[in-house]
C-alpha positions, -999 to 999 in steps of 0.1 A, spaced: -542 263 141 -530 302 129 -556 325 140 -569 346 113 -565 376 116 -584 407 116 -580 446 106 -610 468 125 -606 501 115 -642 525 135 -638 550 153 -676 543 169 -655 532 206 -690 518 217 -695 495 180 -655 492 181 -661 472 216 -685 454 203 -670 444 168 -644 430 187 -658 411 216 -674 391 188 -644 387 163 -628 380 197 -663 351 205 -655 335 170 -617 329 172 -596 357 147 -569 375 160 -578 416 160 -567 450 155 -580 479 159 -575 519 144 -601 541 165 -590 565 129 -575 563 89 -541 572 111 -510 544 101 -540 522 79 -516 514 53 -485 521 62 -493 490 92 -510 464 60 -478 476 45 -458 460 73 -477 429 81 -506 404 74 -535 401 80 -564 383 66 -588 413 61 -604 448 69 -635 461 83 -630 495 76 -660 524 84 -659 550 58 -662 579 78 -627 577 99 -608 615 111 -579 622 97 -582 598 68 -612 586 50 -623 541 45 -622 555 4 -589 570 7 -572 544 25 -593 517 5 -582 532 -23 -538 538 -10 -541 496 -6 -551 488 -39 -524 500 -54 -499 465 -29 -522 450 -16 -554 426 -22 -566 418 14 -600 412 20 -620 446 25 -655 445 38 -662 486 39 -686 500 65 -709 525 57 -742 547 78 -743 561 39 -776 539 18 -774 552 -14 -762 530 -43 -731 548 -60 -719 553 -23 -714 509 -30 -708 513 -60 -679 533 -52 -661 509 -22 -661 481 -49 -654 497 -75 -620 504 -55 -614 475 -49 -636 464 -22 -652 427 -18 -680 438 3 -699 464 21 -722 465 55 -744 493 59 -756 506 98 -775 500 117 -762 462 117 -762 434 135 -727 421 151 -737 384 140 -741 396 106 -708 405 110 -690 379 117 -713 353 90 -705 389 60 -665 380 73 -665 342 71 -681 345 40 -653 367 22 -625 350 41 -644 319 31 -641 328 -9 -605 343 -9 -593 307 7 -568 296 -12 -579 267 -32 -563 230 -43 -559 238 -83 -527 262 -87 -521 276 -123 -545 281 -152 -533 293 -182 -544 303 -217 -540 331 -241 -521 348 -229 -529 346 -185 -519 332 -159 -537 326 -130 -525 308 -99 -555 299 -82 -535 291 -48 -521 331 -43 -550 351 -64 -519 359 -90 -534 372 -126 -500 384 -150 -501 387 -189 -474 373 -207 -456 382 -170 -470 407 -161 -484 414 -131 -523 423 -132 -536 439 -101 -568 417 -89 -591 421 -60 -600 384 -49 -638 390 -62 -627 400 -97 -597 373 -100 -627 348 -95 -651 367 -120 -618 361 -146 -608 326 -136 -647 312 -145 -650 338 -173 -613 323 -186 -618 287 -180 -642 284 -205 -631 308 -226 -664 323 -253 -688 306 -231 -715 335 -221 -726 342 -179 -750 357 -177 -749 382 -141 -764 353 -119 -739 329 -129 -715 355 -123 -727 366 -90 -734 328 -80 -701 315 -90 -676 348 -66 -702 353 -39 -716 320 -34 -734 330 -5 -739 364 -6 -776 374 -14 -779 407 -19 -756 421 -47 -768 430 -74 -764 434 -111 -749 468 -117 -723 453 -93 -714 425 -113 -712 458 -144 -687 479 -119 -663 447 -111 -662 437 -149 -653 467 -159 -623 471 -134 -616 436 -147 -609 458 -179 -595 487 -170 -566 465 -152 -559 443 -182 -546 475 -204 -531 489 -175 -504 459 -183 -520 455 -226 -537 488 -239 -550 471 -270 -571 443 -242 -603 434 -245 -607 399 -244 -647 409 -227 -669 407 -244 -702 424 -231 -733 397 -252 -765 427 -247 -794 414 -228 -769 383 -212 -742 385 -195 -701 385 -206 -679 363 -218 -646 360 -228 -634 357 -263 -602 344 -281 -577 373 -301 
């Protein structure tokens, strides 16, 4: 069985050494960058299953790296940050990160987060869902509208899949959290609102007049017919 590969982007040598040791102990293949330089090019040229990405990096910061990677790849990304303000966490998720973890942290917690993200981004057994011009390919996390690709992150894809799967049904934010994050327990309603905003924006990048996700105030969200 091929080992899953994790790219660890961390400039603090002692933290990087611990993360590398724990990753190897868990059976992962790893690569390590001590700065932000070269990370995006590496991802363009190599296949990895997950990136553990520190925010405060020399040369190129983690937010910029995340933004550039999301322009061409849906690889799973966990943001690592020493900034605890909610605005920093939301910014990371808004740029396409799948999860975040704050320093100081337990290495075991990081490994648990990695397993959770890899599990929820694993390929499902059913392939394509077609609805109202949308095509969602579950094995590849590919979303299309009238043949045009919508560049969604793995979490955004799962949210859109949930909504499209039952057109007209209102899903609460709690429903969406349980579907998209499963075992992750510290995701807030505001995180879901940010993901919905991103999904709407990305849909409108391929069809400017299309806005099929409706807010049901005080309840949640639903996908409606045109």
